[in-house]
C-alpha positions as CSV (number, residue, x, y, z in Angstrom):
1,M,-22.3,23.2,22.4
2,P,-19.9,25.3,24.5
3,S,-20.0,29.1,24.1
4,R,-17.1,31.0,22.6
5,R,-15.5,31.6,26.0
6,S,-16.4,28.5,27.8
7,F,-13.6,26.2,26.7
8,L,-11.7,24.6,29.7
9,G,-13.3,26.8,32.3
10,S,-17.1,27.0,32.1
11,A,-19.4,26.5,35.0
12,L,-21.5,24.2,32.6
13,A,-18.6,21.9,32.1
14,T,-18.0,21.7,35.9
15,A,-21.6,21.0,36.5
16,L,-21.8,18.3,33.9
17,F,-18.5,16.6,34.5
18,G,-17.1,17.6,37.9
19,G,-16.4,14.6,40.1
20,A,-17.6,12.1,37.5
21,K,-15.5,9.0,37.1
22,L,-14.4,8.5,33.5
23,R,-15.0,5.1,32.0
24,R,-13.9,3.8,28.7
25,G,-16.4,5.0,26.1
26,D,-17.8,7.8,28.2
27,A,-17.7,11.4,26.9
28,A,-14.5,12.9,28.3
29,P,-14.8,16.4,29.8
30,V,-12.8,19.4,28.7
31,P,-10.9,20.2,31.9
32,A,-11.3,23.4,33.9
33,R,-8.6,26.0,33.8
34,G,-5.7,25.0,36.1
35,T,-6.7,21.3,36.4
36,L,-5.1,18.3,34.9
37,P,-7.1,16.8,32.1
38,P,-8.6,13.4,32.8
39,P,-7.4,10.2,31.1
40,V,-8.7,10.0,27.5
41,F,-8.6,7.0,25.3
42,Q,-7.8,7.6,21.7
43,D,-11.0,5.9,20.6
44,D,-13.1,8.2,22.8
45,E,-14.6,10.2,19.9
46,A,-16.9,12.1,22.2
47,Y,-13.9,14.0,23.6
48,W,-12.5,14.9,20.2
49,R,-16.0,15.9,18.8
50,Q,-16.4,18.3,21.7
51,L,-13.0,19.7,21.1
52,R,-13.8,20.1,17.4
53,Q,-16.5,22.6,18.4
54,Q,-13.8,25.0,19.6
55,F,-12.7,25.7,16.0
56,T,-14.6,27.9,13.6
57,I,-14.0,25.8,10.5
58,P,-17.5,24.9,9.2
59,A,-18.7,21.5,10.2
60,D,-18.9,20.3,6.6
61,E,-15.3,21.3,5.7
62,A,-12.2,19.3,6.6
63,F,-8.9,21.3,6.7
64,F,-5.8,19.2,6.1
65,N,-3.2,21.9,5.3
66,T,-1.9,22.5,8.8
67,G,1.7,22.2,7.4
68,T,1.1,25.6,5.9
69,M,-0.9,27.3,8.6
70,G,-3.1,26.0,11.4
71,S,-6.6,27.0,12.3
72,S,-6.5,28.7,15.7
73,P,-9.2,27.7,18.3
74,R,-11.7,30.3,19.5
75,V,-9.8,31.0,22.7
76,V,-6.7,32.1,20.7
77,D,-8.8,34.3,18.4
78,D,-10.5,35.8,21.5
79,A,-7.1,36.5,23.2
80,V,-5.9,38.4,20.2
81,I,-9.0,40.4,19.5
82,D,-9.7,41.2,23.2
83,H,-6.2,42.5,23.7
84,M,-6.4,44.6,20.5
85,R,-9.7,46.2,21.7
86,M,-8.3,46.8,25.2
87,K,-5.2,48.5,23.7
88,D,-7.2,50.8,21.5
89,A,-9.7,51.6,24.2
90,T,-7.3,52.4,27.0
91,I,-4.3,53.7,25.1
92,A,-4.5,57.1,26.7
93,H,-3.9,55.5,30.1
94,W,-0.5,54.1,28.9
95,D,2.2,56.0,30.7
96,Y,5.2,54.1,29.3
97,R,6.5,53.3,32.8
98,A,8.7,50.3,33.0
99,E,6.7,48.9,36.0
100,H,3.4,49.0,34.0
101,P,2.4,46.7,31.2
102,D,3.5,47.6,27.7
103,Y,1.2,48.1,24.7
104,F,3.5,46.5,22.1
105,T,6.4,44.0,22.0
106,G,9.9,44.1,20.6
107,Y,11.8,45.4,23.5
108,R,10.8,43.7,26.7
109,P,11.9,40.1,27.6
110,E,8.3,38.6,27.6
111,L,9.4,36.1,30.2
112,D,6.0,34.6,31.0
113,L,5.5,33.5,27.4
114,R,9.1,32.3,27.0
115,T,8.8,30.3,30.2
116,K,5.7,28.5,29.0
117,L,7.3,27.9,25.6
118,A,10.5,26.6,27.1
119,Q,8.6,24.2,29.3
120,L,6.7,23.0,26.2
121,V,9.8,22.3,24.1
122,G,12.3,21.2,26.8
123,A,14.5,24.2,27.1
124,D,15.3,27.1,29.5
125,P,13.6,30.5,29.0
126,D,16.9,32.4,28.3
127,E,17.6,30.0,25.5
128,I,14.3,30.9,23.7
129,A,13.9,33.9,21.4
130,L,10.5,34.9,20.1
131,T,10.6,35.3,16.3
132,Q,8.1,35.8,13.5
133,N,8.6,32.3,12.1
134,A,11.1,29.6,11.4
135,T,12.7,31.6,8.5
136,F,13.8,34.2,11.0
137,G,15.5,31.5,13.1
138,A,17.3,30.2,10.0
139,N,18.5,33.6,9.1
140,Y,19.7,34.3,12.7
141,M,21.8,31.1,12.6
142,A,23.1,31.4,9.0
143,N,24.1,35.0,9.5
144,G,25.1,34.9,13.2
145,L,27.5,31.9,13.4
146,V,31.2,32.6,13.0
147,L,32.1,31.0,9.7
148,H,34.9,31.6,7.3
149,P,35.4,31.3,3.5
150,G,35.7,27.6,2.7
151,D,33.8,26.4,5.7
152,E,31.2,23.9,4.8
153,V,27.5,23.6,5.6
154,I,25.7,20.3,4.8
155,M,22.0,20.3,4.1
156,T,19.5,18.2,2.1
157,N,18.0,18.7,-1.3
158,Q,14.6,18.9,0.2
159,E,14.9,22.1,2.3
160,H,12.1,24.7,2.5
161,V,13.3,27.9,0.8
162,G,13.1,29.6,4.2
163,C,15.8,27.4,5.5
164,E,17.9,27.0,2.4
165,S,18.0,30.7,1.3
166,P,19.8,32.1,4.3
167,W,22.7,29.7,3.9
168,Q,22.9,30.3,0.2
169,L,23.0,34.1,0.8
170,R,25.9,33.5,3.3
171,A,27.7,31.4,0.7
172,K,27.3,34.0,-2.1
173,R,28.3,36.9,0.1
174,Y,31.0,35.5,2.3
175,G,32.3,32.4,0.5
176,I,31.2,29.5,2.7
177,Y,30.3,26.3,0.8
178,V,26.8,24.8,0.9
179,K,26.7,21.0,0.1
180,K,23.4,19.3,-0.5
181,V,22.9,15.6,0.1
182,T,20.1,13.8,-1.9
183,V,17.4,12.2,0.2
184,P,15.7,9.1,-1.3
185,T,12.0,9.5,-1.9
186,P,11.0,7.9,0.3
187,P,13.9,6.8,2.5
188,E,13.8,3.2,3.7
189,N,15.0,3.6,7.3
190,P,16.6,6.1,9.7
191,Q,20.2,4.9,9.2
192,Q,20.0,5.8,5.5
193,L,19.4,9.4,6.5
194,I,22.2,9.4,9.1
195,D,24.6,8.0,6.5
196,L,23.8,10.8,4.1
197,F,25.3,13.4,6.5
198,V,28.1,11.3,7.8
199,N,29.4,10.2,4.4
200,A,29.2,13.8,3.1
201,T,31.3,15.3,5.9
202,T,34.8,16.6,5.3
203,P,37.4,18.3,7.5
204,Q,35.9,21.6,6.3
205,T,32.4,20.8,7.6
206,R,31.2,23.1,10.3
207,V,27.4,22.8,10.3
208,W,24.8,20.2,9.6
209,A,21.5,22.0,8.8
210,I,19.0,19.2,9.4
211,P,15.3,19.3,8.7
212,H,13.3,17.6,11.6
213,L,10.4,17.1,9.2
214,T,10.6,18.1,5.5
215,S,7.8,20.3,4.3
216,G,7.4,18.9,0.8
217,T,8.2,15.2,1.3
218,A,7.2,14.6,4.9
219,V,10.4,12.8,5.9
220,R,11.0,12.7,9.7
221,F,14.7,12.8,10.3
222,P,16.3,10.9,13.3
223,V,17.5,14.2,14.8
224,E,18.6,12.8,18.1
225,Q,21.0,10.4,16.4
226,L,22.2,13.0,14.0
227,C,22.9,15.6,16.7
228,A,24.9,13.0,18.6
229,Q,26.9,12.2,15.4
230,A,27.5,15.9,14.8
231,R,28.7,16.5,18.4
232,Q,31.2,13.7,18.1
233,R,32.7,15.5,15.1
234,N,32.6,19.0,16.6
235,I,30.0,20.0,14.0
236,L,27.1,22.3,14.9
237,S,23.6,20.8,14.5
238,V,21.0,23.4,13.4
239,I,17.5,22.0,13.2
240,D,14.7,23.2,11.0
241,G,11.6,22.3,13.1
242,A,9.1,24.5,11.3
243,Q,6.7,21.5,11.1
244,C,7.1,20.1,14.6
245,A,6.1,22.4,17.5
246,G,2.6,21.3,18.5
247,H,2.9,18.3,16.2
248,L,5.6,16.1,17.9
249,V,6.6,16.0,21.5
250,L,9.8,18.0,21.8
251,D,12.6,17.9,24.3
252,L,15.4,20.1,22.9
253,H,17.8,19.4,25.8
254,A,17.4,15.7,25.4
255,M,17.8,16.1,21.6
256,A,21.1,17.9,22.3
257,C,20.9,20.1,19.2
258,D,22.8,23.4,19.1
259,A,19.9,25.4,17.6
260,Y,16.3,24.7,16.7
261,F,13.7,27.0,15.2
262,S,10.0,26.5,14.5
263,S,6.7,28.1,13.3
264,P,4.0,27.5,16.0
265,H,1.4,29.2,13.8
266,K,1.3,25.8,12.1
267,W,0.8,22.8,14.4
268,L,0.6,24.7,17.7
269,L,-2.3,26.7,16.2
270,A,-0.9,30.1,17.3
271,P,-1.6,33.3,15.4
272,A,0.2,33.9,12.1
273,G,3.6,35.3,12.8
274,S,4.4,33.1,15.8
275,G,7.9,31.6,15.8
276,F,10.8,30.8,18.1
277,L,14.5,30.2,18.0
278,Y,16.3,28.0,20.5
279,V,20.1,28.3,20.9
280,R,22.0,26.1,23.3
281,R,23.2,28.2,26.2
282,D,26.9,27.4,25.7
283,L,26.7,28.4,22.1
284,M,24.7,31.6,22.7
285,P,27.7,33.9,23.1
286,D,29.2,32.8,19.8
287,V,26.1,33.7,17.7
288,W,25.7,37.3,16.6
289,A,22.3,39.0,16.4
290,S,21.7,40.2,12.9
291,V,18.4,42.2,13.4
292,V,19.1,44.4,16.3
293,S,17.9,47.1,18.6
294,G,18.9,48.4,22.1
295,S,19.9,45.2,23.8
296,W,21.9,43.7,20.9
297,D,25.0,43.5,23.0
298,D,23.3,42.5,26.3
299,Y,24.3,38.9,27.1
300,H,22.6,38.7,30.6
301,D,19.5,37.2,28.9
302,G,21.1,35.4,26.1
303,A,18.2,35.0,23.7
304,L,16.8,38.5,24.2
305,R,19.3,39.8,21.7
306,F,17.5,37.9,19.0
307,F,14.1,39.5,19.3
308,Q,15.1,43.1,20.1
309,N,13.7,44.1,16.7
310,G,11.3,47.0,17.2
311,T,7.6,47.4,17.6
312,G,5.5,44.3,17.2
313,S,2.0,43.1,18.1
314,L,1.6,42.3,21.8
315,S,-1.9,41.2,20.9
316,S,-0.5,38.4,18.7
317,L,1.7,37.3,21.6
318,K,-1.4,37.1,23.8
319,G,-2.8,34.7,21.2
320,Y,0.5,32.8,21.1
321,E,0.3,32.3,24.9
322,A,-3.3,31.2,24.7
323,A,-2.3,28.6,22.1
324,I,0.3,27.1,24.4
325,D,-2.3,27.0,27.2
326,F,-4.8,25.3,24.9
327,H,-2.3,22.7,23.9
328,N,-1.1,22.1,27.4
329,R,-4.7,21.6,28.7
330,I,-5.2,18.8,26.2
331,G,-1.8,17.4,26.7
332,K,1.1,17.3,24.2
333,E,1.4,13.5,24.3
334,R,-2.4,13.2,23.7
335,V,-2.2,15.7,20.8
336,Q,0.6,13.7,19.1
337,A,-1.2,10.4,19.7
338,R,-4.4,11.7,18.1
339,I,-2.6,13.2,15.1
340,M,-0.8,9.9,14.5
341,F,-4.0,7.9,15.0
342,L,-5.7,9.8,12.2
343,A,-2.6,9.8,9.9
344,E,-2.3,6.0,10.3
345,R,-6.0,5.6,9.5
346,L,-5.4,7.6,6.3
347,R,-2.3,5.7,5.3
348,A,-3.9,2.3,5.9
349,G,-6.9,3.4,3.9
350,L,-4.8,4.6,1.0
351,A,-3.1,1.3,0.8
352,Q,-6.5,-0.2,-0.2
353,V,-7.3,2.4,-2.8
354,P,-6.5,1.2,-6.4
355,G,-4.0,3.5,-8.0
356,A,-3.1,5.4,-4.8
357,H,0.6,5.7,-4.0
358,I,2.1,7.1,-0.8
359,T,5.4,8.9,-1.6
360,S,6.2,10.0,2.0
361,P,7.8,7.4,4.3
362,V,6.0,4.4,5.7
363,H,8.7,3.3,8.1
364,P,7.2,3.8,11.5
365,E,10.2,5.8,12.8
366,L,10.0,8.2,9.8
367,T,6.3,8.9,9.7
368,T,4.3,11.8,11.3
369,G,0.9,13.3,10.9
370,T,1.7,14.4,7.4
371,T,1.2,12.1,4.3
372,I,2.1,12.8,0.7
373,W,0.1,10.7,-1.7
374,A,-0.7,10.5,-5.4
375,L,-3.4,8.9,-7.5
376,A,-2.8,7.3,-10.9
377,G,-4.2,9.5,-13.7
378,W,-4.4,12.6,-11.5
379,Q,-1.9,15.5,-11.2
380,G,-1.5,17.1,-7.8
381,G,-3.4,20.2,-8.6
382,E,-6.3,18.3,-10.2
383,L,-6.4,16.0,-7.2
384,M,-6.4,18.8,-4.7
385,D,-9.3,20.6,-6.5
386,A,-11.3,17.4,-6.9
387,L,-11.1,16.6,-3.2
388,W,-12.3,20.0,-2.3
389,D,-15.0,20.3,-5.0
390,R,-16.5,16.9,-4.2
391,A,-15.9,16.4,-0.5
392,K,-14.9,19.7,1.0
393,V,-11.5,18.2,1.9
394,R,-8.7,20.7,1.8
395,T,-5.2,19.3,1.0
396,R,-2.3,21.0,-0.7
397,S,-0.9,20.1,-4.1
398,M,2.6,18.8,-4.1
399,G,3.6,18.3,-7.7
400,A,2.4,14.9,-8.7
401,G,0.3,14.4,-5.5
402,V,-1.1,16.1,-2.5
403,R,0.0,16.7,1.1
404,Q,-2.5,15.8,3.8
405,C,-1.8,16.9,7.4
406,C,-4.0,15.4,10.1
407,H,-4.7,17.4,13.2
408,I,-7.0,17.5,16.3
409,Y,-9.7,19.4,14.4
410,N,-10.0,16.5,12.0
411,L,-12.3,13.6,12.7
412,P,-12.2,10.0,11.5
413,E,-15.1,10.6,9.0
414,D,-13.0,13.4,7.4
415,V,-10.3,10.8,6.7
416,D,-12.9,8.3,5.5
417,R,-14.4,11.0,3.2
418,T,-11.0,11.5,1.7
419,L,-10.7,7.8,1.1
420,A,-14.2,7.4,-0.4
421,T,-13.5,10.3,-2.8
422,A,-10.2,8.9,-3.8
423,R,-11.8,5.6,-4.7
424,Q,-14.4,7.4,-6.8
425,L,-11.7,9.4,-8.6
426,A,-9.6,6.3,-9.2
427,A,-12.6,4.5,-10.7
428,E,-13.3,7.4,-13.1
429,R,-9.8,7.3,-14.5
430,R,-9.9,3.5,-14.9
431,A,-13.3,3.6,-16.7
């Protein structure tokens, strides 16, 4: 088993795997720092079992609530803790000179991290602001766009409160109008979701606030098509991507949205309090910063204005950067494929469990690594507790059912344990 600091760079891994030709079914090596990872087949469980050892979740526990917060790998924890200890031990050496490293964040541009993040999500560094979470991004957009009384914002009836509330505040304080469209549970196809926004649009519509993936119902919206439709109508597309960074492969330039925000402490497995806001460069001058400090009116680095917000934890940013490095070494396409492989295994298994009912979408273009499901005779809270008490499977209650988010620290037997327990629970209520 690799040591705490050996992931992606140990001499042991080099000695064991260096130069070896990977064959289907062989154990895939964890690549050394700075090297491209070797090809990995999705059925190569040896690779994923080795990777599972990089997480501190006990081996007999299965965590499926990444949609709330992810479990960071050891390298991320180490990056945060090591920097905190360094800061405290050497703080007397800090001379506050601009040419020397800082000991906190909130004022400097943090270009190294923003560059890595921009490359990951398909943007440019000056379009990326570092925030605490997606809610900060939603607030910046709701409060920063130039809107007038009577202007209309369209959103869905399935928004997370962190996205809905900023627009509602703007409506109550400044007289804009928020219109909600009702999303079917589940929707049948992508066109149904596009039509919701198109049919609700009026001459007063200025913004479509679109969830990329809804938190409570796991509906994946066709954001590329919706952004194109919005652009044709001179409507701004503002995307809530809280559930997507580190989950889905992102290319924000190709998506052609006007703004996008996310919470990488979920699926990217960064420390809590890791977020970002993307604003399209051409739109940037027209968005006011609403939490400000010294560079609030400096437009040379467009997005810097949105995270000039006072002293923050540079140690957390070191963990944020380590999470991006970890993700990149595995490969974003590989991560998404593994997540979908496990989620499809879960959904296929649930279809065979008597009394089980999937309430999230099953259309292939609307599915992700998140599944919402219910079991006849069991309320969501009861089902969540029973899965944990009997099988050490942690899901999250969602009203009548539970939300189950598959990620790279889950294994096929974790999914199978869920299904076996569901069959037992179903049989008990039928008896």
